[in-house]
PAZAPA-4460 file (N, C-alpha, C; in steps of 0.05 Angstrom, whole numbers, plus 32768, in hexadecimal, padded with zeros to 4 digits):
% residues 215
    n_x    n_y    n_z   ca_x   ca_y   ca_z    c_x    c_y    c_z   seq   type   mol
   8085   7F1B   8088   8068   7F1E   8087   805F   7F1D   806A     1      M     A
   804A   7F0D   8064   8041   7F0B   8048   8037   7F25   803D     2      P     A
   803C   7F2A   8024   8032   7F42   8016   8017   7F3B   800A     3      R     A
   8003   7F4C   800F   7FE8   7F47   8006   7FE4   7F52   7FEA     4      T     A
   7FD9   7F42   7FD8   7FD1   7F4B   7FBE   7FB3   7F45   7FBB     5      V     A
   7FA5   7F55   7FAA   7F88   7F52   7FA7   7F81   7F4A   7F8A     6      H     A
   7F71   7F35   7F88   7F67   7F2C   7F6F   7F49   7F33   7F6D     7      L     A
   7F42   7F43   7F59   7F26   7F4B   7F55   7F17   7F33   7F4B     8      A     A
   7EFF   7F2F   7F56   7EED   7F19   7F4D   7ED2   7F25   7F48     9      V     A
   7EC5   7F1C   7F32   7EAB   7F27   7F2B   7E9E   7F13   7F18    10      Y     A
   7E84   7F14   7F15   7E76   7F02   7F03   7E82   7F03   7EE7    11      D     A
   7E84   7EEC   7EDA   7E8F   7EE8   7EBF   7EAD   7EEB   7EBE    12      T     A
   7EBB   7EEC   7ED5   7ED8   7EEF   7ED4   7EE4   7ED6   7EC5    13      L     A
   7EF9   7EDC   7EB6   7F07   7EC7   7EA7   7F1B   7EBA   7EBA    14      A     A
   7F13   7EA5   7EC8   7F22   7E9A   7EDE   7F3D   7E8F   7ED7    15      D     A
   7F41   7E87   7EBD   7F5A   7E7B   7EB5   7F70   7E90   7EB0    16      W     A
   7F69   7EA9   7EAE   7F7D   7EBE   7EA6   7F90   7EC5   7EBC    17      E     A
   7F89   7EC1   7ED5   7F9A   7ECA   7EEB   7FA4   7EB2   7EFC    18      T     A
   7F9F   7E99   7EF3   7FA6   7E82   7F04   7FC3   7E80   7F09    19      G     A
   7FD4   7E82   7EF4   7FF1   7E81   7EF8   7FFA   7E97   7F0B    20      H     A
   7FEF   7EAF   7F07   7FF7   7EC6   7F16   7FF2   7EC2   7F34    21      T     A
   7FD9   7EBB   7F3B   7FD3   7EB9   7F58   7FDF   7EA1   7F64    22      T     A
   7FE1   7E8B   7F56   7FED   7E72   7F61   800A   7E77   7F69    23      A     A
   8019   7E84   7F57   8036   7E88   7F5C   803B   7E9F   7F6F    24      W     A
   802A   7EB3   7F70   802C   7EC7   7F85   8029   7EB9   7FA0    25      L     A
   8014   7EA8   7FA2   800F   7E9B   7FBC   8026   7E88   7FC3    26      A     A
   8032   7E7A   7FAF   8047   7E67   7FB4   8062   7E75   7FBB    27      R     A
   8063   7E8F   7FB6   807C   7E9D   7FBC   8078   7EB1   7FD3    28      T     A
   8064   7EAC   7FE3   8062   7EBB   7FFD   804F   7ED2   7FFD    29      G     A
   803F   7ED6   7FE8   802B   7EEB   7FE8   8010   7EE1   7FF2    30      H     A
   8001   7EF2   7FFE   7FE6   7EEB   8007   7FD3   7EF6   7FF2    31      R     A
   7FC4   7EE4   7FE5   7FB1   7EEC   7FD0   7F95   7EEE   7FDD    32      V     A
   7F89   7F05   7FDA   7F6E   7F0A   7FE4   7F5C   7F13   7FCD    33      R     A
   7F43   7F0A   7FCD   7F30   7F11   7FB8   7F1F   7F29   7FC0    34      T     A
   7F19   7F3A   7FAC   7F08   7F51   7FB1   7EF2   7F52   7F9C    35      V     A
   7ED9   7F53   7FA5   7EC2   7F53   7F93   7EB2   7F6C   7F95    36      G     A
   7E9E   7F6F   7F83   7E8D   7F86   7F84   7E7F   7F8A   7FA0    37      P     A
   7E7A   7F73   7FAD   7E6F   7F73   7FC8   7E7A   7F5A   7FD5    38      S     A
   7E6E   7F52   7FEB   7E77   7F3A   7FF9   7E67   7F21   7FEE    39      S     A
   7E55   7F25   7FDB   7E45   7F0F   7FD0   7E56   7EFE   7FBD    40      A     A
   7E51   7EE5   7FBB   7E60   7ED3   7FA9   7E5C   7EDC   7F8C    41      P     A
   7E71   7ED6   7F7C   7E70   7EDC   7F5F   7E76   7EC1   7F51    42      V     A
   7E6F   7EC0   7F37   7E73   7EA8   7F27   7E83   7EAE   7F0F    43      T     A
   7E99   7E9F   7F0B   7EAB   7EA3   7EF5   7EA0   7E97   7EDB    44      S     A
   7EAD   7E9D   7EC5   7EA6   7E91   7EAB   7EA8   7E72   7EAC    45      L     A
   7EBA   7E68   7EBC   7EBE   7E4B   7EBF   7EAB   7E3F   7ED3    46      G     A
   7E98   7E4F   7EDE   7E85   7E44   7EF1   7E8E   7E42   7F0E    47      G     A
   7EA6   7E4D   7F14   7EB0   7E4D   7F2F   7EA1   7E63   7F3F    48      L     A
   7E98   7E5B   7F57   7E8A   7E6E   7F68   7E9E   7E77   7F7E    49      R     A
   7EA2   7E91   7F7F   7EB6   7E9D   7F91   7EA9   7EB1   7FA4    50      V     A
   7EAE   7EAE   7FBE   7EA5   7EC2   7FD1   7EBC   7ED4   7FD7    51      T     A
   7EBA   7EEE   7FD0   7ED1   7F00   7FD4   7ED9   7F03   7FF1    52      P     A
   7EF2   7F07   7FF6   7EFC   7F0C   8011   7EF5   7F29   8019    53      D     A
   7EF1   7F3A   8006   7EEE   7F56   800C   7EDB   7F63   7FF7    54      L     A
   7ECB   7F76   7FFF   7EBB   7F85   7FEC   7ECB   7F9D   7FE2    55      A     A
   7EC7   7FA5   7FC9   7ED7   7FB9   7FBC   7ED8   7FD3   7FCC    56      L     A
   7EC1   7FDB   7FD8   7EC1   7FF4   7FE6   7ED2   7FF4   8000    57      D     A
   7EDD   7FDD   8007   7EEF   7FDB   801E   7F0C   7FD8   8016    58      R     A
   7F11   7FD8   7FFC   7F2D   7FD4   7FF2   7F3C   7FEE   7FF4    59      L     A
   7F52   7FEE   8002   7F64   8005   8005   7F7F   7FFF   7FFA    60      D     A
   7F89   800E   7FE6   7FA3   8009   7FDB   7FB9   8007   7FF0    61      P     A
   7FB6   8014   8007   7FCA   8014   801C   7FCD   7FF8   8028    62      A     A
   7FB8   7FE7   8024   7FB8   7FCC   8030   7FC0   7FB7   801C    63      D     A
   7FC9   7FBF   8004   7FCE   7FAC   7FEE   7FE7   7FB3   7FE0    64      S     A
   7FF4   7F9F   7FD4   800C   7FA3   7FC4   8006   7FA1   7FA6    65      E     A
   7FEE   7F98   7F9E   7FE8   7F94   7F82   7FCA   7F8F   7F7F    66      L     A
   7FBE   7F9A   7F69   7FA3   7F94   7F61   7FA3   7F86   7F47    67      L     A
   7F97   7F6E   7F45   7F96   7F5E   7F2D   7F7A   7F5F   7F22    68      I     A
   7F77   7F66   7F09   7F5C   7F68   7EFC   7F5B   7F54   7EE5    69      L     A
   7F4C   7F3E   7EE9   7F49   7F2B   7ED2   7F34   7F35   7EBE    70      P     A
   7F34   7F28   7EA7   7F1F   7F2E   7E94   7F04   7F23   7E9D    71      G     A
   7EEF   7F2D   7E90   7ED4   7F24   7E96   7EC2   7F2F   7E80    72      A     A
   7EAD   7F20   7E79   7E99   7F2A   7E65   7E8E   7F45   7E6E    73      D     A
   7E8B   7F49   7E88   7E7E   7F61   7E91   7E8E   7F7B   7E8B    74      L     A
   7EA8   7F78   7E86   7EB8   7F8F   7E7E   7EAD   7F9B   7E64    75      W     A
   7EA2   7F8A   7E53   7E9A   7F94   7E38   7E7B   7F96   7E35    76      D     A
   7E6C   7F8C   7E48   7E4F   7F8B   7E44   7E40   7F9E   7E57    77      T     A
   7E4E   7FAA   7E6A   7E40   7FBC   7E7D   7E55   7FCE   7E8A    78      S     A
   7E4B   7FE0   7E9B   7E5D   7FF1   7EAB   7E60   7FE7   7EC7    79      D     A
   7E58   7FCE   7ECC   7E58   7FC3   7EE7   7E74   7FC3   7EF4    80      D     A
   7E88   7FBF   7EE3   7EA4   7FBD   7EEE   7EB3   7FD7   7EEE    81      L     A
   7EA6   7FED   7EE7   7EB4   8007   7EE7   7EC0   800D   7F03    82      A     A
   7EB3   8006   7F19   7EBF   800B   7F33   7EDA   7FFE   7F37    83      P     A
   7EDF   7FE8   7F29   7EF9   7FDB   7F2B   7F0F   7FEB   7F1B    84      F     A
   7F07   7FF8   7F06   7F19   800A   7EF8   7F1F   8022   7F0A    85      A     A
   7F0B   802B   7F18   7F10   8041   7F2B   7F23   8039   7F41    86      D     A
   7F21   8020   7F4A   7F33   8015   7F5E   7F4F   8014   7F53    87      A     A
   7F52   800C   7F39   7F6C   800C   7F2D   7F79   8028   7F2D    88      A     A
   7F68   803C   7F27   7F73   8057   7F28   7F7D   805E   7F44    89      R     A
   7F6F   8056   7F58   7F78   805C   7F74   7F92   804E   7F7A    90      R     A
   7F95   8036   7F71   7FAE   8027   7F75   7FC5   8035   7F66    91      F     A
   7FC1   803C   7F4D   7FD6   8049   7F3E   7FDE   8064   7F4A    92      L     A
   7FCA   8073   7F52   7FCF   808D   7F5F   7FDE   808A   7F79    93      D     A
   7FDA   8073   7F86   7FE8   806E   7FA0   8003   8061   7F9C    94      A     A
   800B   805E   7F82   8025   8052   7F7D   8025   8034   7F7E    95      G     A
   800E   8027   7F7E   800C   800A   7F7F   8007   7FFF   7F63    96      K     A
   8012   7FE7   7F5D   800F   7FDC   7F43   7FF3   7FD0   7F3E    97      P     A
   7FEB   7FD0   7F25   7FD2   7FC4   7F1C   7FD9   7FB2   7F04    98      V     A
   7FCC   7F9A   7F04   7FD1   7F87   7EEE   7FB5   7F81   7EE2    99      A     A
   7FB2   7F86   7EC8   7F98   7F82   7EBA   7F9C   7F71   7EA1   100      A     A
   7F8A   7F5E   7E9D   7F8C   7F4D   7E86   7F71   7F4C   7E78   101      I     A
   7F72   7F48   7E5E   7F5A   7F43   7E4D   7F47   7F5B   7E50   102      C     A
   7F2E   7F56   7E55   7F1A   7F6B   7E56   7F1F   7F81   7E6B   103      G     A
   7F2E   7F7A   7E7F   7F35   7F8F   7E93   7F45   7FA6   7E86   104      A     A
   7F55   7F9F   7E71   7F64   7FB5   7E64   7F51   7FC9   7E57   105      T     A
   7F3A   7FBF   7E4C   7F27   7FD1   7E40   7F1A   7FE2   7E56   106      A     A
   7F15   7FD6   7E6D   7F0A   7FE5   7E83   7F1C   7FFC   7E8B   107      G     A
   7F36   7FF7   7E8C   7F49   800C   7E93   7F4B   8020   7E7D   108      L     A
   7F49   8017   7E64   7F49   802A   7E4D   7F32   803D   7E4F   109      A     A
   7F1A   8033   7E55   7F03   8045   7E57   7F06   8059   7E6E   110      R     A
   7F15   8051   7E82   7F19   8063   7E99   7F30   8077   7E94   111      A     A
   7F3D   8075   7E7C   7F53   8087   7E76   7F6E   807F   7E82   112      G     A
   7F6F   8067   7E8D   7F88   8060   7E9B   7F9E   8055   7E88   113      L     A
   7F97   8051   7E6F   7FAB   8048   7E5C   7FB4   805F   7E49   114      L     A
   7FA9   8076   7E4C   7FAF   808C   7E39   7FCD   8093   7E3A   115      D     A
   7FD9   8092   7E51   7FF5   809C   7E54   8008   8086   7E5D   116      D     A
   8000   806C   7E5A   8011   8056   7E63   8014   8042   7E4C   117      R     A
   802C   8037   7E49   802F   8021   7E37   801E   8009   7E3F   118      A     A
   8012   7FFC   7E2C   7FFF   7FE6   7E33   7FFB   7FD4   7E1B   119      H     A
   7FEE   7FBD   7E20   7FE5   7FAB   7E0B   7FCA   7FA0   7E13   120      T     A
   7FC0   7F8F   7E01   7FA6   7F83   7E05   7FA2   7F6C   7DF1   121      S     A
   7F8A   7F65   7DEA   7F85   7F50   7DD7   7F8F   7F59   7DBB   122      A     A
   7F85   7F6F   7DB1   7F8E   7F7C   7D99   7F89   7F9A   7D9C   123      V     A
   7F97   7FAA   7D8C   7F95   7FC7   7D8F   7F79   7FD1   7D8A   124      S     A
   7F6B   7FC6   7D76   7F50   7FD1   7D6F   7F3B   7FCA   7D84   125      F     A
   7F41   7FB5   7D95   7F2F   7FB0   7DAB   7F2E   7FC8   7DBE   126      Y     A
   7F46   7FD2   7DC5   7F47   7FEA   7DD6   7F3E   8003   7DC7   127      L     A
   7F44   8005   7DAE   7F3C   801D   7D9E   7F1E   8020   7D9F   128      A     A
   7F0F   800A   7DA0   7EF2   800B   7DA1   7EE7   8018   7DBA   129      A     A
   7EF8   801B   7DCF   7EEF   8028   7DE7   7EEF   8046   7DE5   130      T     A
   7EFC   8050   7DD0   7EFE   806D   7DCC   7F14   807A   7DDD   131      G     A
   7F26   806A   7DE7   7F3C   8075   7DF8   7F50   8084   7DE7   132      Y     A
   7F62   8092   7DF5   7F75   80A4   7DE7   7F92   8098   7DE8   133      Q     A
   7F94   807F   7DEF   7FAF   8074   7DF3   7FBA   8062   7DDD   134      G     A
   7FAE   8064   7DC6   7FB6   8052   7DB0   7FD3   8053   7DA9   135      G     A
   7FDF   806B   7DAC   7FFC   806E   7DA5   800E   805F   7DB9   136      A     A
   8003   8058   7DD1   8013   804A   7DE5   800E   802C   7DE5   137      R     A
   7FFE   8022   7DD1   7FF9   8006   7DD0   8012   7FF7   7DC5   138      Y     A
   8019   7FE0   7DD3   8030   7FD0   7DCB   8026   7FB5   7DC3   139      V     A
   802D   7FAC   7DAB   8023   7F92   7DA1   8036   7F7C   7DAA   140      D     A
   8032   7F73   7DC3   8043   7F5F   7DCF   8032   7F4F   7DE3   141      T     A
   803E   7F3B   7DF0   802F   7F29   7E01   8025   7F36   7E1B   142      D     A
   8036   7F46   7E27   8030   7F54   7E40   8042   7F6C   7E44   143      A     A
   8038   7F80   7E51   8047   7F99   7E54   8046   7FA1   7E71   144      V     A
   805D   7FAA   7E7C   805E   7FB8   7E96   8067   7FD4   7E91   145      T     A
   8055   7FE7   7E98   805C   8003   7E95   8064   800D   7EB1   146      D     A
   807D   8016   7EB3   8088   8020   7ECC   807F   803D   7ECE   147      R     A
   8069   8041   7EDB   805C   805C   7EDC   806E   8070   7EE9   148      G     A
   806C   8089   7EDF   807A   80A0   7EEB   8066   80AE   7EFE   149      T     A
   806C   80AE   7F17   805A   80BB   7F2A   8042   80AB   7F31   150      G     A
   8043   8092   7F2A   802C   8080   7F31   8034   8063   7F31   151      G     A
   8022   8052   7F35   8028   8035   7F36   802D   8029   7F1B   152      G     A
   803B   8013   7F1A   8040   8005   7F02   8026   7FF7   7EF8   153      D     A
   8023   7FF6   7EDD   800C   7FE9   7ED1   8014   7FD2   7EBF   154      L     A
   8009   7FBA   7EC4   800F   7FA3   7EB4   7FF5   7F9C   7EA4   155      I     A
   7FF9   7F97   7E8A   7FE2   7F90   7E79   7FE9   7F78   7E68   156      T     A
   7FD5   7F69   7E60   7FD9   7F52   7E4E   7FBE   7F4C   7E41   157      A     A
   7FC0   7F3D   7E2A   7FA8   7F34   7E1D   7F9E   7F19   7E27   158      G     A
   7F87   7F10   7E1E   7F7B   7EF8   7E29   7F89   7EDE   7E23   159      P     A
   7F9B   7EDE   7E0F   7FA9   7EC5   7E08   7FC4   7EC4   7E15   160      T     A
   7FCA   7ED6   7E28   7FE5   7ED7   7E33   7FE5   7ED6   7E52   161      E     A
   7FD7   7EC3   7E5E   7FD7   7EC1   7E7B   7FF3   7EBB   7E87   162      P     A
   8004   7EAD   7E78   801F   7EA6   7E83   8031   7EBF   7E81   163      V     A
   802F   7ECD   7E6B   803F   7EE6   7E69   8035   7EFB   7E7D   164      A     A
   801C   7EFC   7E82   8010   7F0D   7E96   801C   7F06   7EB2   165      F     A
   801C   7EED   7EB8   8028   7EE4   7ED2   8045   7EEB   7ED3   166      A     A
   8054   7EE7   7EBD   8070   7EEE   7EBD   8075   7F0B   7EC5   167      R     A
   8065   7F1D   7EBA   8068   7F39   7EC1   8061   7F3F   7EDE   168      E     A
   804C   7F32   7EE8   8044   7F37   7F04   8058   7F2B   7F17   169      V     A
   8061   7F12   7F12   8074   7F05   7F23   808E   7F14   7F24   170      L     A
   8097   7F1F   7F0E   80AF   7F2F   7F0D   80AC   7F49   7F1C   171      G     A
   8095   7F56   7F19   8090   7F6F   7F26   808E   7F6C   7F44   172      R     A
   8083   7F55   7F4E   8080   7F51   7F6A   8098   7F43   7F77   173      M     A
   80AC   7F3D   7F67   80C4   7F30   7F72   80C1   7F13   7F79   174      G     A
   80AD   7F06   7F6E   80A9   7EEA   7F73   80C0   7EDA   7F66   175      A     A
   80C7   7EE1   7F4D   80DE   7ED6   7F3F   80EC   7EED   7F32   176      F     A
   8107   7EEA   7F2E   8116   7EFE   7F21   812A   7EF2   7F0E   177      E     A
   8133   7F02   7EFB   8149   7EF9   7EE9   8146   7EDE   7EDC   178      G     A
   815A   7ECD   7EDF   815A   7EB3   7ED2   8143   7EA2   7EDD   179      E     A
   813C   7EA5   7EF6   8126   7E94   7F01   810B   7E9C   7EF4   180      R     A
   8107   7EB6   7EF0   80EF   7EBF   7EE3   80EE   7EB5   7EC6   181      L     A
   8104   7EB7   7EB9   8105   7EAC   7E9D   8100   7E8E   7E9C   182      D     A
   810B   7E80   7EAF   8107   7E63   7EB0   80EA   7E5C   7EB6   183      A     A
   80DE   7E6B   7EC8   80C1   7E67   7ECE   80B1   7E6B   7EB5   184      W     A
   80B6   7E80   7EA6   80A7   7E86   7E8E   80AB   7E70   7E79   185      Y     A
   80C4   7E68   7E75   80C9   7E53   7E61   80BC   7E38   7E68   186      R     A
   80BA   7E33   7E82   80AE   7E1A   7E8B   8090   7E1A   7E85   187      L     A
   8082   7E2F   7E8D   8065   7E2F   7E8B   805B   7E3A   7E70   188      F     A
   806B   7E48   7E61   8063   7E52   7E47   806C   7E3F   7E31   189      H     A
   8085   7E35   7E33   8091   7E26   7E1D   8094   7E08   7E24   190      D     A
   808C   7E00   7E3C   808F   7DE4   7E45   80AC   7DDA   7E42   191      S     A
   80BF   7DEC   7E49   80DC   7DE6   7E46   80E5   7DD6   7E5E   192      D     A
   80EC   7DBC   7E5B   80F5   7DAD   7E72   810E   7DB7   7E7F   193      P     A
   8120   7DC3   7E6F   8138   7DCE   7E7A   8132   7DE6   7E8D   194      A     A
   811C   7DF4   7E87   8114   7E0A   7E98   810B   7E00   7EB4   195      A     A
   80FE   7DE9   7EB4   80F6   7DDD   7ECD   810F   7DD6   7EDE   196      Y     A
   8123   7DCB   7ED2   813B   7DC5   7EE1   8148   7DDE   7EEC   197      E     A
   8148   7DF3   7EDC   8153   7E0D   7EE4   8144   7E18   7EFC   198      K     A
   812A   7E17   7EFA   8119   7E22   7F0F   811C   7E12   7F29   199      L     A
   811E   7DF8   7F26   8121   7DE7   7F3E   813D   7DEB   7F4A   200      Q     A
   8151   7DEF   7F3A   816C   7DF2   7F44   8171   7E0C   7F52   201      A     A
   8160   7E20   7F4B   8165   7E3B   7F55   8153   7E40   7F6E   202      S     A
   8159   7E31   7F82   8149   7E34   7F9B   812C   7E2F   7F97   203      D     A
   8125   7E1E   7F84   8109   7E19   7F7D   80F9   7E0F   7F94   204      G     A
   8103   7DFD   7FA4   80F3   7DF3   7FBA   80EB   7E09   7FCD   205      E     A
   80FD   7E1C   7FD2   80F6   7E31   7FE5   80E0   7E43   7FDB   206      A     A
   80DD   7E45   7FC0   80C9   7E56   7FB4   80B1   7E45   7FAB   207      A     A
   80AF   7E2C   7FB3   8098   7E1C   7FAB   809A   7E11   7F8F   208      G     A
   80B2   7E10   7F84   80B4   7E07   7F68   80C0   7DEA   7F67   209      A     A
   80B8   7DDA   7F79   80C1   7DBE   7F79   80B2   7DAD   7F65   210      G     A
   80B4   7D93   7F67   80A7   7D81   7F53   808A   7D87   7F4F   211      P     A
   807C   7D90   7F63   805F   7D95   7F60   8059   7DAC   7F4D   212      A     A
   806D   7DBE   7F49   8069   7DD6   7F3A   8062   7DD0   7F1D   213      A     A
   806C   7DBB   7F12   8067   7DB5   7EF6   8050   7DA2   7EF2   214      A     A
   8043   7D9A   7F08   802C   7D87   7F06   8012   7D96   7F03   215      S     A
***
């Protein structure tokens, strides 16, 4: 039975930041569903109009294996997306993972969700401007997975690292593991042709990593 994951969608969302993540979750047997502030359509920064599958007030962590929060201008210009940070708290408290990239990391910082967890973002002073208390846990790297104690795992990344973000999510969700995960990352991050051969040779067709994967 497919495992359901939820992608948050809202006006001004940075639609390029989660493309690798959702595409490869879907290609490896996960069901991706979108969740919005309401059931009304939203428009991304790229002009894509998306009608959410679910309104946020109907999202239950018990019905999901992961919450993905993309960046958006609204994270920094208003409090409109604060309910999504509240949803992240519910997921973490329920032992479910949350993955946040770009501006969503600032939203989680404002909610206090990064104070006690290892994390990253665009740059440390971007999060420091939120007034959060987690500066000592900031890691200057492409993406971070914090294996929470007594709560769900938290994945964070900055806006320039959508492939590293996907690597962490795909590894956490078991889409790829070990050498296959490394090969996937080298293919899409480094354009390494040898990685494509490795991915294809390692049961690639069964996981949707056939010739179309590199196109």
